[in-house]
C-alpha positions, 0 to 999 in steps of 0.5 A: 500500500502506498500510504502505509507507515514504515512501522506497518510496512516493515512489521514482521507478519510471519515467523520467518520475517523476524531477525531472531536466531534461526534455530529458534524460528525453526523450532517455532515453525516445527511446533506449528506443524506438530499442532502443539501451541501450548506456549509461553513466550518469555522476554523483556520489553522490546523483544517483539513478543507480542508481534511474534504472537500475532505472526504465530496466529497468522502462520497457524491459520494460514492468513494473508498479511492483510487478512483479519484474524478470525475473532470467533476462533481466538479469545484475547485476554489483555487487560488482566487486572480488570478481569477477575476470577469470574471472567475465567470461570464464565466467558472463558469457559464458554469459549473453551467448550465451543468447537473451532469453526475452522476445519482442522484447527483448534481455537486459541486462548491468547494471554498477553502479560500472564505474569500480571494475573493473580495466582488464583486466576492462574490456577483456573487457567491451568485447570482449563489447559488440562480440561480443554487441551484437545479443543484449545491451544493456550498461548501466553506472553510474560516478562517475568517468569518468576510470577508464573506458577510452576504448575502452569509453566509445566503445562506450557512449552517455554520459549525465551526470546532474547533482545535483538543484538546490535548487529541484527538491529543494524541489519534492519536499519541498513535494509530499510535505508537501502529499500527507501533510498535514504542517503545517510552517512556512517556517523549519522547511522551510529548516532541513530542507533544510539539515540533509538536505544536499539529499539526497533520501533523507535529506529523505524520511526526516525527512519521514516522521518528521514525518508519524508525529509528527502534530503541527504542526512548528515549528523546535524540534520540527524540530530534535528530530526531525532530530537523533539527539542533540537540538540543544537539548542542544548549544545549552545546551552552547554557552551554557555555554561562552559563559558560561564555565561549564566544569563545567556544560558537562562535566556536560552532555556526560557526561549525553549519554554516560550515555544510551548515546552513545559519545565518537565519537558525541558528537563526530560529532554535535557536528561536524554541529551546529557546521556547521548552527547559527546560534549560532556565527559562521563564524570561531568554527566554523573555530576549533572544527573543528581541536579536533574533528578532534584528538579524533576522531583521538585516538579512532581512533589512541589510545583512547576514554575519557569523559575526552576530552569534558572535555579537549575542553570545556576546550580549546574554552571558551578560544575564547569 
């Protein structure tokens, strides 16, 4: 489709689309062929667990990329904190008792963040696995396996999903850059990987901005595109601090505030800038961060006032 976003365009729709370890992908494909999908995916955030879950559903039912999921055959449980024990005993029981309307395929119960379920509800879930395993596949996802009861773990095939390596993410980036004819130098690529904190979704969103910009990308342009508040402004701010120019430093932060950014926005983005800039030594960064934390705490516990930007600047200029 012409108007689809990069996130949609480069989203993995099938198991083989993922940049995971080949052995892992082959193991998942084999489980699909064996029709054994009582699975528990375990991984941190940004490991594409939920995306993999939807790819697995497409693979199992043989769905096209743009085909809608067979909702009558799948029970999704997401907001577990609001669904008490009665939900599992009623709606879920009714779903499990009815047969699949797709020939040769079982129905699916899909639970995102199963580690957020209380133990009593997990026990009910475990009982349903025993009772309805001939009619239902139970697929779940969690971040902390320690919060999943042992008796439930023993009934599910546990698959650990590791975060993509830096090399894998770089490969994804280079693939998109080539496909979209984005002209970008190596310095900007490295900066892009760093500022996206190796999150694939964030990286893809930045690349889409660069594609829309439709001009060669150097490090200056890259910093502008990847920052809500331009890093150039913060770089000027640091230069004012190094030159002991307190008045101009305060005027600069007030100028950013006058553009509609709140005090907490400015402090948050400056914190992000401090983590990634090369203008500051590691020692200087560690000296600045306690002051940032102090003024962010003031925002949350006392008030938000523009004067805090001047007080913050007055504090940290003594570090230079």
